[in-house]
C-alpha positions as CSV (number, residue, x, y, z in Angstrom):
1,M,0.0,0.0,0.0
2,F,2.8,2.4,0.9
3,E,4.5,1.7,-2.5
4,C,1.2,2.5,-4.3
5,L,0.8,5.8,-2.4
6,A,4.5,6.7,-3.0
7,K,4.0,6.1,-6.8
8,R,0.8,8.3,-6.9
9,L,2.6,11.1,-5.0
10,F,5.5,10.8,-7.4
11,V,3.1,11.1,-10.4
12,C,1.3,14.0,-8.8
13,Y,4.5,15.8,-8.0
14,H,5.6,15.6,-11.7
15,L,2.2,16.7,-12.9
16,I,2.2,19.7,-10.6
17,T,5.8,20.7,-11.5
18,M,5.2,20.2,-15.3
19,V,1.6,21.5,-15.6
20,Q,0.4,24.5,-13.7
21,A,-2.9,26.2,-13.6
22,E,-1.9,29.0,-16.0
23,T,-0.9,26.3,-18.6
24,L,-4.3,24.6,-18.3
25,Q,-6.2,27.9,-18.6
26,K,-5.2,28.0,-22.3
27,Y,-7.6,25.2,-22.9
28,A,-11.3,26.0,-23.4
29,L,-12.2,23.2,-21.0
30,F,-10.8,25.1,-18.1
31,G,-12.3,28.5,-19.1
32,G,-13.8,30.5,-16.3
33,M,-12.0,28.4,-13.6
34,L,-9.9,30.0,-10.9
35,D,-6.3,28.9,-10.3
36,E,-7.5,27.3,-7.0
37,Q,-10.1,25.3,-8.8
38,I,-7.6,24.0,-11.3
39,D,-5.1,23.3,-8.6
40,K,-7.7,21.0,-6.9
41,I,-8.0,18.7,-10.0
42,I,-4.4,18.7,-11.2
43,P,-3.5,15.8,-8.9
44,L,-6.3,13.7,-10.5
45,M,-4.9,14.1,-14.0
46,K,-2.5,11.7,-15.7
47,H,0.4,12.5,-17.9
48,E,1.0,10.4,-21.1
49,S,3.7,10.4,-23.7
50,F,3.6,8.9,-27.2
51,A,6.3,8.4,-29.8
52,P,5.8,9.4,-33.5
53,D,3.5,6.9,-35.3
54,D,1.9,5.7,-32.0
55,I,-1.8,5.2,-32.3
56,I,-3.3,7.0,-29.3
57,I,-7.0,6.2,-30.1
58,T,-8.1,3.5,-32.4
59,E,-11.2,3.9,-34.6
60,G,-14.0,1.6,-33.4
61,K,-12.4,1.0,-30.0
62,P,-13.5,2.4,-26.7
63,N,-11.9,5.6,-25.3
64,D,-12.5,6.9,-21.9
65,K,-10.1,9.9,-21.8
66,I,-10.0,13.5,-22.8
67,Y,-6.5,14.4,-24.0
68,F,-5.0,17.9,-23.7
69,L,-2.0,18.2,-26.0
70,I,0.9,19.8,-24.0
71,E,3.4,19.2,-26.8
72,G,3.5,17.6,-30.2
73,Q,1.3,17.1,-33.3
74,I,-1.4,14.4,-34.0
75,E,-3.5,13.6,-36.9
76,V,-7.2,12.4,-36.9
77,K,-7.9,9.7,-39.5
78,K,-11.2,8.0,-40.5
79,G,-10.0,4.9,-42.3
80,E,-7.2,6.1,-44.6
81,V,-8.5,9.7,-44.9
82,V,-6.8,12.4,-42.7
83,L,-9.6,14.6,-41.3
84,S,-7.5,17.0,-39.3
85,H,-4.3,17.8,-37.5
86,F,-4.1,19.0,-33.9
87,G,-1.2,20.6,-32.0
88,E,-0.2,22.0,-28.7
89,G,-3.2,23.6,-26.9
90,D,-5.8,21.3,-28.7
91,V,-8.1,18.8,-27.1
92,F,-9.3,15.4,-28.4
93,G,-11.2,12.3,-27.2
94,E,-14.0,14.3,-25.5
95,M,-16.8,12.9,-27.8
96,E,-16.3,9.3,-26.6
97,V,-16.1,10.4,-23.0
98,L,-19.5,12.1,-23.3
99,D,-21.4,9.6,-25.4
100,V,-19.5,6.4,-24.3
101,M,-19.5,5.1,-27.9
102,P,-16.5,3.7,-29.7
103,A,-14.1,6.1,-31.3
104,I,-15.3,7.4,-34.6
105,A,-11.7,8.1,-35.8
106,S,-8.1,7.1,-35.1
107,I,-5.6,9.5,-33.5
108,R,-2.0,9.0,-34.5
109,A,1.0,10.9,-33.1
110,V,2.9,12.6,-35.9
111,T,5.7,13.8,-33.6
112,Q,6.6,13.1,-30.0
113,V,3.5,13.9,-28.0
114,R,3.0,14.8,-24.3
115,A,-0.6,15.0,-23.1
116,I,-2.5,15.4,-19.9
117,T,-5.6,13.2,-19.6
118,I,-8.9,13.2,-17.7
119,S,-10.7,9.9,-17.7
120,N,-14.4,9.2,-17.0
121,Q,-13.4,8.0,-13.6
122,T,-11.5,11.2,-12.9
123,L,-14.6,13.2,-14.0
124,R,-16.6,11.2,-11.3
125,E,-14.0,12.0,-8.7
126,I,-14.1,15.7,-9.7
127,Y,-17.9,15.6,-9.2
128,K,-17.4,14.2,-5.7
129,I,-14.8,16.8,-4.8
130,D,-16.5,19.9,-6.2
131,V,-19.7,20.0,-8.2
132,K,-19.0,23.6,-9.4
133,I,-15.8,22.5,-11.0
134,F,-17.5,19.5,-12.6
135,S,-20.3,21.7,-13.9
136,L,-17.8,24.2,-15.4
137,I,-15.9,21.3,-17.2
138,I,-19.2,19.8,-18.6
139,M,-20.4,23.3,-19.7
140,N,-17.1,24.0,-21.3
141,L,-17.1,20.6,-23.0
142,A,-20.5,21.3,-24.5
143,R,-19.4,24.7,-25.7
144,D,-16.2,23.3,-27.3
145,L,-18.2,20.5,-29.1
146,S,-20.7,23.1,-30.2
147,R,-17.9,25.2,-31.8
148,R,-16.6,22.2,-33.6
149,L,-20.0,21.3,-34.9
150,R,-20.5,24.9,-36.1
151,R,-17.1,24.8,-37.9
152,M,-18.1,21.5,-39.6
153,D,-21.4,22.9,-40.6
154,E,-19.6,25.9,-42.2
155,R,-17.2,23.6,-44.0
156,M,-20.1,21.5,-45.3
157,A,-21.9,24.7,-46.5
158,E,-18.8,25.8,-48.4
159,S,-18.3,22.4,-49.9
160,P,-19.3,22.0,-53.6
161,I,-20.7,18.5,-52.8
162,L,-23.5,18.4,-50.2
163,I,-24.5,15.1,-48.8
């Protein structure tokens, strides 16, 4: 038990030293949050690294994490078609966290990637710790997804081929 606690403290220490509240405030998901609120949830987040060409999320497979790109570039692919590229400051994986369906696309690391993640379990822990923080995260998730949907609608309207 002591070893498990020591490992968790080690991970928390590295997250806190590598990611601070002002870093996370760049992400729409943390919009409107005070430093103290973000500091409450930093210890619950996990840090993950991926090498170039690593598959982070596989199309058709479950995903239970929201990823916050701290460093690196990823591509979003549906089958063999590249849909988008994301970089530092972008977020992905939130659709599957909200609707608990398999991933609609694959995410591949183009470069070395460092990300902070929030899992479904972490969201439940945040809810238990502070309902206001949980509510802000969910509201910001909805806003972010709405913006993405609006951009996709605009792209479709500009496209010469309408489905």
